[in-house]
MDAnalysis code that builds the backbone (N, CA, C; Angstrom):
import MDAnalysis as mda
import numpy as np

u = mda.Universe.empty(351, n_residues=117, atom_resindex=np.repeat(np.arange(117), 3), trajectory=True)
u.add_TopologyAttr("name", ["N", "CA", "C"] * 117)
u.add_TopologyAttr("resid", np.arange(1, 118))
u.add_TopologyAttr("resname", ["UNK", "UNK", "UNK", "UNK", "UNK", "UNK", "UNK", "UNK", "UNK", "UNK", "UNK", "UNK", "UNK", "UNK", "UNK", "UNK", "UNK", "UNK", "UNK", "UNK", "UNK", "UNK", "UNK", "UNK", "UNK", "UNK", "UNK", "UNK", "UNK", "UNK", "UNK", "UNK", "UNK", "UNK", "UNK", "UNK", "UNK", "UNK", "UNK", "UNK", "UNK", "UNK", "UNK", "UNK", "UNK", "UNK", "UNK", "UNK", "UNK", "UNK", "UNK", "UNK", "UNK", "UNK", "UNK", "UNK", "UNK", "UNK", "UNK", "UNK", "UNK", "UNK", "UNK", "UNK", "UNK", "UNK", "UNK", "UNK", "UNK", "UNK", "UNK", "UNK", "UNK", "UNK", "UNK", "UNK", "UNK", "UNK", "UNK", "UNK", "UNK", "UNK", "UNK", "UNK", "UNK", "UNK", "UNK", "UNK", "UNK", "UNK", "UNK", "UNK", "UNK", "UNK", "UNK", "UNK", "UNK", "UNK", "UNK", "UNK", "UNK", "UNK", "UNK", "UNK", "UNK", "UNK", "UNK", "UNK", "UNK", "UNK", "UNK", "UNK", "UNK", "UNK", "UNK", "UNK", "UNK"])
u.atoms.positions = np.array([
    [79.227, 114.318, 171.624],
    [77.804, 114.447, 171.849],
    [77.277, 113.251, 172.627],
    [77.675, 112.052, 172.197],
    [77.205, 110.851, 172.874],
    [77.771, 110.778, 174.285],
    [79.020, 111.171, 174.444],
    [79.641, 111.139, 175.770],
    [78.918, 112.084, 176.727],
    [78.496, 113.251, 176.230],
    [77.753, 114.195, 177.069],
    [76.438, 113.588, 177.537],
    [75.731, 112.927, 176.615],
    [74.437, 112.326, 176.955],
    [74.619, 111.214, 177.989],
    [75.612, 110.377, 177.785],
    [75.876, 109.292, 178.739],
    [76.230, 109.878, 180.092],
    [77.069, 110.890, 180.098],
    [77.479, 111.515, 181.357],
    [76.268, 112.100, 182.097],
    [75.375, 112.789, 181.371],
    [74.190, 113.375, 182.003],
    [73.291, 112.304, 182.606],
    [73.077, 111.220, 181.864],
    [72.213, 110.139, 182.370],
    [72.842, 109.497, 183.595],
    [74.133, 109.270, 183.557],
    [74.793, 108.665, 184.716],
    [74.757, 109.597, 185.928],
    [74.829, 110.893, 185.690],
    [74.718, 111.856, 186.799],
    [73.313, 111.812, 187.402],
    [72.289, 111.713, 186.571],
    [70.905, 111.622, 187.084],
    [70.740, 110.346, 187.890],
    [71.273, 109.246, 187.384],
    [71.198, 107.971, 188.117],
    [71.931, 108.099, 189.452],
    [73.071, 108.795, 189.448],
    [73.823, 109.003, 190.685],
    [73.034, 109.843, 191.684],
    [72.397, 110.906, 191.213],
    [71.610, 111.758, 192.114],
    [70.405, 111.015, 192.675],
    [69.749, 110.232, 191.831],
    [68.572, 109.486, 192.272],
    [68.951, 108.279, 193.123],
    [70.182, 107.863, 193.051],
    [70.698, 106.704, 193.779],
    [69.876, 105.456, 193.499],
    [69.520, 105.285, 192.218],
    [68.801, 104.086, 191.811],
    [69.272, 103.672, 190.419],
    [69.290, 102.403, 190.176],
    [69.728, 101.887, 188.879],
    [68.559, 101.400, 188.021],
    [67.331, 101.708, 188.428],
    [66.173, 101.189, 187.708],
    [66.058, 101.771, 186.291],
    [66.583, 102.998, 186.075],
    [66.510, 103.607, 184.741],
    [67.648, 103.178, 183.819],
    [68.657, 102.550, 184.359],
    [69.818, 102.167, 183.550],
    [69.468, 101.202, 182.414],
    [68.674, 100.146, 182.636],
    [68.344, 99.264, 181.514],
    [67.591, 99.981, 180.384],
    [66.680, 100.896, 180.720],
    [65.958, 101.654, 179.692],
    [66.916, 102.519, 178.888],
    [67.825, 103.185, 179.612],
    [68.807, 104.028, 178.928],
    [69.719, 103.187, 178.036],
    [70.156, 102.059, 178.549],
    [71.050, 101.192, 177.795],
    [70.372, 100.691, 176.525],
    [69.113, 100.288, 176.626],
    [68.357, 99.841, 175.451],
    [68.214, 100.972, 174.437],
    [67.883, 102.167, 174.925],
    [67.750, 103.321, 174.029],
    [69.064, 103.608, 173.319],
    [70.151, 103.508, 174.073],
    [71.469, 103.792, 173.515],
    [71.809, 102.817, 172.391],
    [71.616, 101.536, 172.594],
    [71.992, 100.531, 171.603],
    [70.978, 100.365, 170.479],
    [69.708, 100.567, 170.770],
    [68.688, 100.372, 169.740],
    [68.452, 101.611, 168.889],
    [68.583, 102.785, 169.452],
    [68.234, 104.018, 168.739],
    [69.450, 104.893, 168.434],
    [70.148, 105.306, 169.476],
    [71.146, 106.367, 169.326],
    [72.407, 105.897, 168.588],
    [72.961, 104.767, 168.960],
    [74.186, 104.311, 168.296],
    [73.985, 104.029, 166.808],
    [72.894, 103.336, 166.403],
    [72.681, 103.177, 164.957],
    [72.497, 104.504, 164.230],
    [71.820, 105.461, 164.869],
    [71.621, 106.773, 164.248],
    [72.957, 107.491, 164.068],
    [73.787, 107.497, 165.097],
    [75.085, 108.160, 165.012],
    [76.015, 107.452, 164.029],
    [75.929, 106.132, 163.971],
    [76.740, 105.381, 163.014],
    [76.335, 105.730, 161.599],
    [75.037, 105.778, 161.335],
    [74.546, 106.126, 160.000],
    [74.981, 107.541, 159.614],
    [74.884, 108.466, 160.565],
    [75.290, 109.836, 160.285],
    [76.774, 109.938, 159.952],
    [77.600, 109.184, 160.650],
    [79.043, 109.300, 160.434],
    [79.531, 108.508, 159.229],
    [78.804, 107.483, 158.808],
    [79.261, 106.631, 157.706],
    [78.607, 106.964, 156.369],
    [77.611, 107.844, 156.363],
    [76.899, 108.191, 155.135],
    [77.214, 109.627, 154.727],
    [76.969, 109.900, 153.454],
    [77.132, 111.266, 152.949],
    [76.082, 112.139, 153.617],
    [76.288, 113.388, 153.835],
    [77.393, 114.223, 153.379],
    [78.569, 114.271, 154.344],
    [78.450, 113.711, 155.553],
    [79.571, 113.786, 156.495],
    [80.754, 112.944, 156.053],
    [80.497, 111.810, 155.460],
    [81.568, 110.880, 155.085],
    [81.883, 111.028, 153.603],
    [83.136, 111.247, 153.299],
    [83.614, 111.343, 151.911],
    [84.672, 110.269, 151.712],
    [84.428, 109.316, 150.868],
    [85.330, 108.214, 150.511],
    [85.665, 107.339, 151.725],
    [86.317, 107.903, 152.738],
    [86.621, 107.111, 153.931],
    [86.578, 108.025, 155.157],
    [86.526, 107.392, 156.320],
    [86.480, 108.145, 157.576],
    [87.189, 107.346, 158.660],
    [87.527, 108.000, 159.732],
    [88.154, 107.315, 160.857],
    [87.102, 107.076, 161.923],
    [87.035, 105.840, 162.401],
    [86.090, 105.479, 163.458],
    [86.846, 104.760, 164.567],
    [86.223, 104.660, 165.708],
    [86.840, 103.967, 166.840],
    [86.272, 102.555, 166.886],
    [87.158, 101.571, 166.814],
    [86.768, 100.180, 166.954],
    [86.811, 99.843, 168.439],
    [85.636, 99.595, 169.008],
    [85.556, 99.375, 170.453],
    [86.221, 98.070, 170.887],
    [86.221, 97.060, 170.006],
    [86.832, 95.780, 170.367],
    [88.352, 95.898, 170.437],
    [88.920, 96.678, 169.513],
    [90.377, 96.841, 169.484],
    [90.853, 98.062, 170.252],
    [89.923, 98.944, 170.631],
    [90.246, 100.219, 171.281],
    [91.232, 101.020, 170.435],
    [90.996, 101.047, 169.126],
    [91.852, 101.774, 168.194],
    [91.009, 102.572, 167.225],
    [91.641, 103.607, 166.706],
    [91.014, 104.377, 165.640],
    [91.364, 103.698, 164.320],
    [90.345, 103.416, 163.503],
    [90.538, 102.671, 162.264],
    [89.953, 103.470, 161.107],
    [90.651, 103.450, 159.964],
    [90.146, 104.124, 158.776],
    [89.297, 103.119, 157.983],
    [88.040, 103.484, 157.715],
    [87.126, 102.601, 156.981],
    [86.495, 103.370, 155.827],
    [86.066, 102.627, 154.814],
    [85.373, 103.237, 153.677],
    [83.952, 103.609, 154.073],
    [83.449, 104.668, 153.468],
    [82.067, 105.084, 153.726],
    [81.101, 104.045, 153.163],
    [79.912, 104.046, 153.686],
    [78.883, 103.137, 153.206],
    [78.360, 103.618, 151.862],
    [77.838, 102.694, 151.076],
    [77.253, 103.047, 149.786],
    [75.916, 103.752, 150.007],
    [75.465, 104.443, 148.979],
    [74.168, 105.134, 149.066],
    [73.046, 104.135, 149.313],
    [73.152, 102.939, 148.731],
    [72.109, 101.923, 148.897],
    [72.050, 101.444, 150.344],
    [73.189, 101.379, 151.018],
    [73.209, 100.977, 152.424],
    [72.624, 102.069, 153.302],
    [72.973, 103.318, 152.985],
    [72.507, 104.431, 153.816],
    [71.015, 104.709, 153.631],
    [70.574, 104.707, 152.395],
    [69.175, 104.999, 152.082],
    [68.649, 103.905, 151.155],
    [68.185, 102.782, 151.718],
    [67.787, 101.634, 150.885],
    [66.575, 101.895, 149.991],
    [65.721, 102.854, 150.346],
    [64.526, 103.099, 149.535],
    [64.795, 104.022, 148.353],
    [65.947, 104.676, 148.337],
    [66.265, 105.592, 147.245],
    [67.005, 104.854, 146.133],
    [66.815, 105.321, 144.899],
    [67.504, 104.732, 143.765],
    [68.931, 105.260, 143.688],
    [69.875, 104.376, 143.315],
    [71.222, 104.876, 143.089],
    [71.333, 105.357, 141.643],
    [72.486, 105.849, 141.247],
    [72.663, 106.474, 139.940],
    [72.381, 105.490, 138.805],
    [72.898, 104.278, 138.914],
    [72.713, 103.291, 137.847],
    [71.231, 102.941, 137.677],
    [70.523, 102.749, 138.774],
    [69.098, 102.439, 138.683],
    [68.319, 103.606, 138.098],
    [68.704, 104.825, 138.442],
    [68.041, 106.011, 137.890],
    [68.249, 106.112, 136.387],
    [69.479, 105.836, 135.928],
    [69.767, 105.876, 134.485],
    [68.945, 104.822, 133.761],
    [68.877, 103.605, 134.293],
    [68.072, 102.547, 133.661],
    [66.599, 102.931, 133.612],
    [66.098, 103.542, 134.669],
    [64.706, 103.965, 134.702],
    [64.439, 105.021, 133.632],
    [65.324, 106.013, 133.524],
    [65.153, 107.066, 132.509],
    [65.249, 106.482, 131.106],
    [66.212, 105.588, 130.870],
    [66.337, 104.963, 129.548],
    [65.104, 104.129, 129.204],
    [64.593, 103.391, 130.166],
    [63.400, 102.582, 129.935],
    [62.186, 103.431, 129.611],
    [62.005, 104.513, 130.362],
    [60.872, 105.402, 130.092],
    [61.027, 106.096, 128.738],
    [62.248, 106.486, 128.394],
    [62.479, 107.125, 127.096],
    [62.206, 106.156, 125.956],
    [62.690, 104.925, 126.072],
    [62.447, 103.923, 125.039],
    [60.955, 103.641, 124.901],
    [60.253, 103.570, 126.015],
    [58.809, 103.342, 125.972],
    [58.067, 104.481, 125.292],
    [58.466, 105.714, 125.574],
    [57.775, 106.845, 124.939],
    [58.085, 106.916, 123.442],
    [59.305, 106.566, 123.045],
    [59.637, 106.532, 121.608],
    [58.825, 105.445, 120.914],
    [58.698, 104.282, 121.527],
    [57.911, 103.192, 120.955],
    [56.445, 103.602, 120.802],
    [55.891, 104.232, 121.813],
    [54.502, 104.708, 121.732],
    [54.366, 105.756, 120.628],
    [55.376, 106.611, 120.468],
    [55.368, 107.609, 119.395],
    [55.338, 106.962, 118.024],
    [56.151, 105.919, 117.816],
    [56.162, 105.223, 116.525],
    [54.829, 104.538, 116.248],
    [54.255, 103.904, 117.259],
    [52.954, 103.245, 117.077],
    [51.893, 104.280, 116.726],
    [51.905, 105.416, 117.394],
    [50.957, 106.490, 117.099],
    [51.163, 107.023, 115.688],
    [52.422, 107.186, 115.270],
    [52.732, 107.666, 113.928],
    [52.187, 106.713, 112.864],
    [52.399, 105.428, 113.047],
    [51.901, 104.437, 112.087],
    [50.377, 104.460, 112.041],
    [49.736, 104.499, 113.208],
    [48.276, 104.518, 113.267],
    [47.721, 105.768, 112.585],
    [48.285, 106.918, 112.869],
    [47.799, 108.175, 112.279],
    [48.049, 108.225, 110.774],
    [49.184, 107.707, 110.315],
    [49.450, 107.720, 108.870],
    [48.466, 106.811, 108.141],
    [48.129, 105.682, 108.722],
    [47.127, 104.795, 108.095],
    [45.758, 105.467, 108.083],
    [45.432, 106.155, 109.175],
    [44.162, 106.887, 109.235],
    [44.110, 107.971, 108.160],
    [45.192, 108.722, 108.027],
    [45.256, 109.801, 107.038],
    [45.184, 109.243, 105.625],
    [45.868, 108.138, 105.370],
    [45.846, 107.503, 104.058],
    [44.430, 107.035, 103.717],
    [43.741, 106.449, 104.714],
    [42.387, 105.975, 104.471],
    [41.450, 107.160, 104.183],
    [41.615, 108.266, 104.839],
    [40.762, 109.454, 104.605],
    [41.036, 110.052, 103.228],
    [42.305, 110.097, 102.815],
    [42.610, 110.659, 101.503],
    [42.113, 109.762, 100.383],
    [42.159, 108.437, 100.583],
    [41.656, 107.519, 99.549],
    [40.141, 107.641, 99.432],
    [39.436, 107.858, 100.559],
    [37.993, 108.042, 100.489],
    [37.659, 109.362, 99.789],
    [38.470, 110.388, 100.025],
    [38.220, 111.683, 99.396],
    [38.493, 111.664, 97.907],
    [39.418, 110.858, 97.413],
    [39.763, 110.768, 96.001],
    [38.665, 110.024, 95.240],
    [38.072, 109.011, 95.804],
    [37.058, 108.200, 95.120],
    [35.824, 108.941, 94.972],
])
């Protein structure tokens, strides 16, 4: 896909016989497209455990581990953080339940003592 895009842009530059658009294309390629394609290939669902990528410095295909969920989507919670959040909320609701139970039992006791007298 990337090779097709590069080829098309280079053909347009060849037809126009000007290199003025090359710096804009090059910036777009390195700032936008390559990071997007890297993220797509190194993150789930495309990447499972490991994947093969081309190392441009070595001109070799290299097997690398996929990126973690936190690297791919930094704003999303991972499994461990989600479990801690659920446990914390559950503990908080149980604590509020106990406080409410104690308060209501004291209220009920006070009403029954007033009714007996």
